[in-house]
C-alpha positions in Angstrom: 19.9 -19.0 -3.8 20.2 -17.6 -0.6 21.4 -14.2 -1.3 24.4 -12.6 0.7 27.3 -10.7 0.4 29.4 -13.6 -0.4 26.9 -14.3 -3.6 27.7 -10.8 -4.8 31.2 -11.2 -4.7 31.0 -14.7 -5.9 28.6 -13.6 -8.9 31.1 -10.4 -9.3 34.0 -12.4 -10.3 31.9 -14.4 -13.2 30.6 -12.0 -14.8 26.9 -12.1 -12.9 26.5 -15.1 -14.9 25.2 -17.0 -12.1 22.0 -14.9 -10.7 19.2 -18.0 -11.2 15.1 -16.0 -12.0 13.9 -14.7 -9.2 10.5 -16.9 -9.8 9.3 -19.6 -11.7 7.1 -18.8 -14.7 4.8 -21.8 -14.4 1.8 -23.1 -16.6 -1.4 -23.3 -14.4 -2.8 -26.6 -13.1 -6.3 -27.5 -13.5 -7.1 -27.2 -9.4 -5.6 -25.5 -6.5 -6.7 -25.3 -3.1 -6.8 -21.1 -3.2 -6.7 -18.9 -6.4 -5.4 -15.1 -5.5 -7.0 -13.1 -8.1 -4.4 -9.8 -8.3 -0.9 -10.2 -8.6 0.4 -7.0 -6.7 1.9 -6.5 -2.8 -1.4 -7.6 -1.3 -2.0 -10.8 -3.9 1.5 -12.1 -3.0 1.5 -11.2 0.4 -1.3 -13.3 1.4 -0.2 -16.0 -1.0 3.1 -15.9 1.1 1.5 -16.2 4.5 -1.0 -18.5 3.5 2.0 -21.3 2.8 4.5 -19.9 5.6 2.5 -19.2 8.1 -0.6 -21.8 7.4 1.2 -24.5 5.6 -1.1 -23.8 2.4 1.2 -24.3 -0.5 -1.1 -25.4 -3.4 -2.3 -21.9 -4.4 -1.9 -19.7 -7.4 -1.7 -15.8 -8.1 -3.4 -14.6 -10.9 -2.2 -11.3 -12.7 -3.4 -10.0 -15.9 -0.4 -8.3 -16.6 3.5 -8.5 -15.3 4.4 -8.5 -11.4 4.5 -5.0 -10.0 3.0 -3.4 -12.9 -0.5 -2.0 -11.0 -0.7 0.3 -8.0 2.3 -1.1 -6.0 4.4 0.3 -8.5 2.6 3.3 -8.8 2.6 5.4 -5.1 4.8 7.0 -2.9 6.4 4.3 -0.8 5.6 5.9 2.1 4.9 3.5 5.2 3.4 5.0 8.5 0.9 4.3 11.3 0.0 7.5 12.9 -3.5 6.6 12.9 -6.3 7.9 15.2 -9.1 5.4 15.3 -8.9 2.4 17.6 -9.2 0.2 14.4 -6.6 2.0 11.9 -4.0 2.3 15.1 -4.3 -1.1 16.3 -3.9 -2.6 12.4 -1.5 -0.2 11.0 0.7 -0.9 14.3 0.9 -4.4 13.0 1.8 -3.5 9.7 4.8 -1.8 11.1 6.1 -4.8 13.1 5.8 -6.6 10.0 7.9 -4.1 8.0 10.7 -4.3 10.3 11.6 -8.0 10.2 10.9 -8.1 6.4 14.1 -8.1 4.4 15.4 -10.7 6.9 12.3 -12.7 6.9 12.1 -12.7 2.4 16.1 -12.5 2.3 15.6 -9.7 0.1 16.3 -6.1 0.3 13.2 -4.2 -0.2 15.2 -0.9 0.4 13.2 -0.9 3.7 14.1 2.8 5.6 12.8 4.1 8.7 13.8 7.3 8.0 11.2 8.7 10.2 7.6 11.0 9.0 6.7 14.6 10.2 3.2 16.0 9.9 3.1 19.6 9.9 0.2 21.2 11.9 -0.9 24.7 10.6 -3.3 25.7 13.5 -3.7 25.3 17.2 -6.6 22.8 16.3 -4.2 20.9 13.9 -1.2 20.9 16.6 -3.9 19.8 19.3 -4.5 16.5 16.9 -1.0 16.2 16.2 -0.9 15.7 20.0 -3.4 13.0 20.0 -1.8 11.5 17.5 1.3 11.4 19.0 -0.2 9.8 21.8 -1.9 7.1 19.7 1.4 6.2 18.5 3.4 5.6 21.8 0.4 3.7 23.3 0.8 1.3 20.3 4.6 1.2 21.2 5.4 3.0 17.8 6.6 6.1 19.0 5.9 9.8 18.6 6.6 13.1 19.9 5.1 17.2 19.3 7.8 19.4 17.6 7.2 22.5 18.6 7.8 25.4 15.7 11.4 25.6 17.0 12.1 22.2 16.7 10.6 22.4 13.1 13.1 25.3 12.0 16.2 23.3 13.6 15.2 20.3 11.9 13.7 21.4 8.9 15.8 24.7 8.2 14.7 24.3 4.2 10.7 24.7 4.9 8.8 27.6 4.2 8.4 29.7 7.5 7.6 33.2 6.8 3.8 32.3 4.6 1.3 34.0 6.6 -1.1 32.1 4.7 0.0 28.4 5.8 1.4 29.3 8.8 3.8 26.1 9.9 2.9 25.8 14.0 5.0 22.7 14.6 4.8 19.3 14.1 4.1 15.7 14.9 7.7 13.5 14.6 6.6 9.9 13.9 10.2 8.0 14.3 8.6 5.0 13.0 7.6 5.9 9.8 9.4 5.6 6.6 9.9 4.8 3.4 10.5 1.2 0.9 11.5 0.6 -2.3 7.6 0.2 -4.1 8.8 -2.9 -6.3 11.0 -4.4 -4.4 8.3 -5.4 -2.2 6.3 -6.7 -4.8 9.4 -8.9 -6.0 10.8 -10.2 -2.6 7.1 -11.4 -1.6 6.8 -13.1 -4.8 10.2 -14.5 -4.7 9.4 -15.8 -1.1 6.0 -17.3 -2.2 7.6 -18.9 -5.3 10.0 -20.7 -3.1 7.2 -21.8 -0.8 5.8 -23.5 -3.7 2.9 -20.9 -4.7 2.4 -20.5 -8.6 2.5 -17.2 -10.0 0.9 -16.5 -12.8 1.5 -13.6 -15.4 -0.9 -12.5 -18.5 -3.6 -14.3 -17.0 -6.9 -12.2 -17.2 -9.7 -13.1 -15.4 -12.7 -13.2 -17.5 -15.3 -14.5 -15.0 -16.3 -17.1 -12.1 -17.6 -20.0 -11.8 -20.5 -19.8 -9.2 -23.3 -23.1 -8.0 -25.3 -23.1 -5.3 -24.3 -19.8 -4.2 -20.4 -21.1 -4.0 -17.5 -20.2 -5.9 -15.8 -23.3 -7.5 -13.7 -21.9 -10.4 -12.5 -19.1 -12.5 -12.3 -18.6 -15.7 -9.4 -16.8 -17.3 -7.8 -16.3 -20.5 -5.4 -19.2 -20.2 -8.4 -21.7 -19.3 -10.4 -22.8 -16.5 -8.9 -23.1 -12.9 -10.7 -25.1 -10.2 -10.4 -24.1 -6.5 -12.0 -24.3 -3.4 -11.4 -20.8 -2.6 -11.2 -17.7 -4.3 -9.3 -14.7 -2.8 -9.7 -11.3 -4.4 -7.0 -8.4 -4.3 -7.1 -6.3 -7.6 -7.2 -2.8 -5.5 -9.2 -0.1 -7.5 -10.4 -2.9 -10.1 -12.3 -4.6 -7.3 -15.6 -3.1 -8.5 -15.1 -4.6 -11.6 -14.1 -8.4 -10.6 -16.6 -8.4 -8.2 -19.5 -7.6 -10.9 -17.6 -10.6 -12.3 -18.7 -12.4 -9.3 -22.1 -10.9 -9.1 -22.2 -8.5 -6.2 -21.2 -4.8 -5.8 -18.8 -3.2 -3.4 -19.3 0.5 -1.7 -16.2 1.6 -3.3 -15.6 4.4 -6.1 -12.2 4.2 -7.8 -10.3 7.3 -8.1 -6.8 8.1 -9.4 -4.0 9.4 -7.3 -0.8 11.0 -9.2 2.6 10.6 -8.1 5.6 12.4 -9.3 9.4 12.2 -8.8 12.4 14.4 -9.8 15.9 14.0 -11.4 18.6 12.9 -8.9 19.3 15.1 -6.3 22.2 15.7 -3.5 20.5 14.3 -0.2 18.7 16.9 1.2 15.4 15.7 3.0 16.5 13.0 5.5 12.6 12.3 6.1 9.2 12.0 4.8 7.1 15.4 5.2 3.3 15.6 5.4 2.1 19.4 4.4 -1.6 19.5 6.0 -2.8 22.8 4.2 -2.1 21.8 1.1 -2.4 17.8 1.2 0.8 17.4 -0.2 3.6 14.5 0.7 7.0 14.8 0.2 10.8 12.2 0.6 13.9 11.4 -1.0 14.4 8.1 -2.9 17.7 6.5 -2.0 18.1 7.4 -5.6 17.6 10.8 -5.0 14.8 11.7 -7.1 12.2 13.7 -4.6 9.0 11.6 -4.8 5.9 13.4 -4.0 2.2 13.4 -4.4 -1.0 15.5 -3.1 -4.9 15.2 -3.5 -6.9 12.7 -5.6 -7.8 13.7 -9.4 -11.8 13.7 -8.4 -12.9 11.8 -10.8 -13.7 8.1 -10.9 -11.8 6.7 -13.4 -9.8 2.7 -14.0 -7.2 4.7 -15.9 -3.4 5.0 -14.8 -2.7 8.4 -15.5 -4.0 11.8 -14.1 -5.0 15.2 -15.4 -2.7 18.2 -15.2 -4.7 20.4 -13.4 -4.3 18.7 -10.4 -0.5 18.3 -11.6 -0.3 22.0 -11.1 -2.0 21.8 -7.6 0.3 19.7 -6.5 3.7 21.8 -8.0 1.7 24.5 -6.3 1.2 23.1 -2.7 5.0 21.8 -3.2 6.1 25.5 -3.9 4.2 27.0 -1.1 6.0 24.5 1.3 9.3 24.2 -0.3 10.4 26.6 -2.6 13.7 25.4 -3.5 11.6 22.2 -5.2 11.3 24.5 -8.2 15.2 24.1 -8.9 14.5 20.5 -9.7 13.2 18.9 -12.8 10.3 16.5 -13.0 11.8 13.7 -14.2 8.0 11.7 -14.9 4.7 10.8 -13.2 2.1 8.2 -13.0 -1.1 7.2 -11.3 -2.6 4.7 -9.4 -6.4 3.2 -10.0 -7.1 4.0 -5.8 -10.3 1.8 -4.2 -12.1 4.5 -2.1 -14.2 3.5 0.7 -16.5 6.1 2.4 -15.3 6.1 5.8 -11.5 6.1 4.8 -11.1 2.6 6.1 -10.1 -1.1 4.1 -12.4 -4.1 3.8 -10.9 -7.4 4.6 -13.7 -10.0 4.8 -16.0 -12.5 3.5 -17.9 -11.7 0.3 -21.7 -12.5 -0.5 -20.3 -15.9 -2.8 -19.2 -18.5 -0.8 -15.6 -19.0 -0.2 -15.2 -15.9 -2.0 -13.1 -13.4 0.2 -12.2 -9.6 -0.7 -9.4 -7.7 0.3 -10.2 -4.0 -0.7 -11.0 -0.4 -0.2 -7.4 0.7 0.7 -7.8 4.6 -0.2 -4.1 6.2 0.3 -3.1 3.3 2.7 -3.1 0.4 0.3 0.9 0.4 0.1 1.6 0.6 3.8 -0.7 -1.8 4.7 0.4 -4.6 2.0 2.6 -6.7 4.9 -0.2 -6.8 8.0 -2.9 -6.9 4.2 -1.4 -9.7 3.3 -1.0 -11.5 6.9 -5.0 -10.4 7.9 -6.5 -11.4 4.7 -4.4 -15.1 4.7 -5.5 -15.7 7.9 -8.8 -15.0 7.4 -8.6 -17.8 3.8 -7.0 -20.2 5.8 -9.4 -20.7 9.1 -12.2 -18.4 8.4 -11.8 -16.4 11.4 -11.0 -12.4 11.4 -7.5 -11.6 12.1 -7.0 -10.0 16.1 -5.8 -6.9 14.2 -8.1 -6.4 11.7 -11.8 -7.4 12.7 -13.2 -4.5 12.6 -12.6 -4.1 8.4 -15.7 -6.2 7.8 -18.1 -5.4 5.1 -21.1 -5.7 7.1 -20.6 -2.1 8.5 -21.9 0.0 5.4 -24.9 -2.2 6.3 -25.3 -1.6 9.8 -23.7 2.1 9.7 -20.9 0.9 12.4 -18.1 2.7 10.3 -14.8 3.3 11.5 -14.9 6.7 10.3 -11.4 7.7 10.4 -10.8 11.3 11.6 -10.9 13.7 8.7 -12.9 11.0 6.4 -16.4 12.5 5.5 -19.4 11.9 2.9 -17.4 10.8 0.5 -14.3 9.4 -0.7 -11.6 11.4 -0.7 -12.4 13.4 2.2 -9.7 12.1 4.5 
C-alpha cells in the first residue's frame, strides 16, 4: 500500500479496516548475504540502503526486542549539522541533505521539521566559536547566522536574560536543524527495507558468532544459527558486548543519557534551543510536550534508566534558562545507552574479524546521523570502500593517534 491523502480518505469511509501491516514478520532463513545486528535506526537504514542503492536484498536485520525499543526511541529527536571539525562537518551535512528528502523517498511521515536550532553563547569566547560554527555551516550550504543579544531578545523573549551567573551574549542560528519523530523514523526505514525484500526478525537475540579462519560465517541466535557472508553491527551502547562475542574490544564506553518530556502545552517554542552554560537542550514536539535533556549520568552502565541527581541537574538548568518551564508537569523520562568514543566522533569501519563491519561510537549524535550513517555503512559493506562523507571515521585512528577531536572533546567520554 502506498500512503496518500486518498488512502486516508478511503479508509476513513470504511472504518479503517483496510490498513495493512507496515512490515512482515518472517521466519529467519538459513542463510543471507548480509546480516545486520541491531534493529534500530542505523541498522534499518543500513539494510534499506543496501537494498535500494546497492541491490543487495537478501538481508536480515536481527533485533533482540522490538523495532524502535532501543536508543532510536529514547532520545530528544534533535537533528543538526553545526559541527566544527572537517570530518564531522562533511558527514553531518550529508545527513541533513538525506533528511530533507527522506519522507518523499520512504513514502512515510517521519515528522521531520526543519524548525531551526539556536545555540546560545554566554561569553566573548563562545560567541567567537559560534561565528566559526556559522561559517562552517555556510561553507557546506547548510545555512548559519550569528544573532546579537538584541536579536535573541526579539526572537526568544521567554528566556532569562537577567541572570548574571549565566549571561546570554548572543547565539548561533542554524536554520537547517530541527527535529523528527524518533520512532517514526525507525518505522519508516523498516517499512522501506521490508518493501525491498529485507527480512526484519524481531525477538531474535544474538548469542555469538561462528568464525572460521578469522572470517565470520554466521550468527548464533535465540532462533537458531543463521549463515551469512557479511555481518554489520549497529547496536549503539551494546557495541562493546556484541564485539566481545566476536572476540575483539572496541575503544568505547557505554554511558546513560536521560531525556524528558512534559505534558502537552500550547505552542511556545518554535525552534530547538541549546543552553551552553548548563548543557541543556529543549524543543517542543508536535504533540505539545517540551522535550529536553542534558549531560550524561556520569557512570558506565547498560541500564536504560538514569538517576535522580542528573534529573535534578537538568531541571535546574531548564529553570535557569527558561523559568516558565517550572509551570509544566513532567510526564515521563527515559534513558538511552550511548556508545562514547574518546574523540567524540563515530566509527564506521571493518573490524579485526574479516567480513565483520562495525557502526558505533555515536556519542550524542546517533539519531541525527541515522540517514548518513546508514548510507555510509551500507556503502562500506557493499563495496568494501569508505563512503566519501565518512572516510575519516576509521577504527585505526585510535592506534595511530590521528583523532578527529571534535572541538570541546577532551580526554574522556562526556567532554563534548
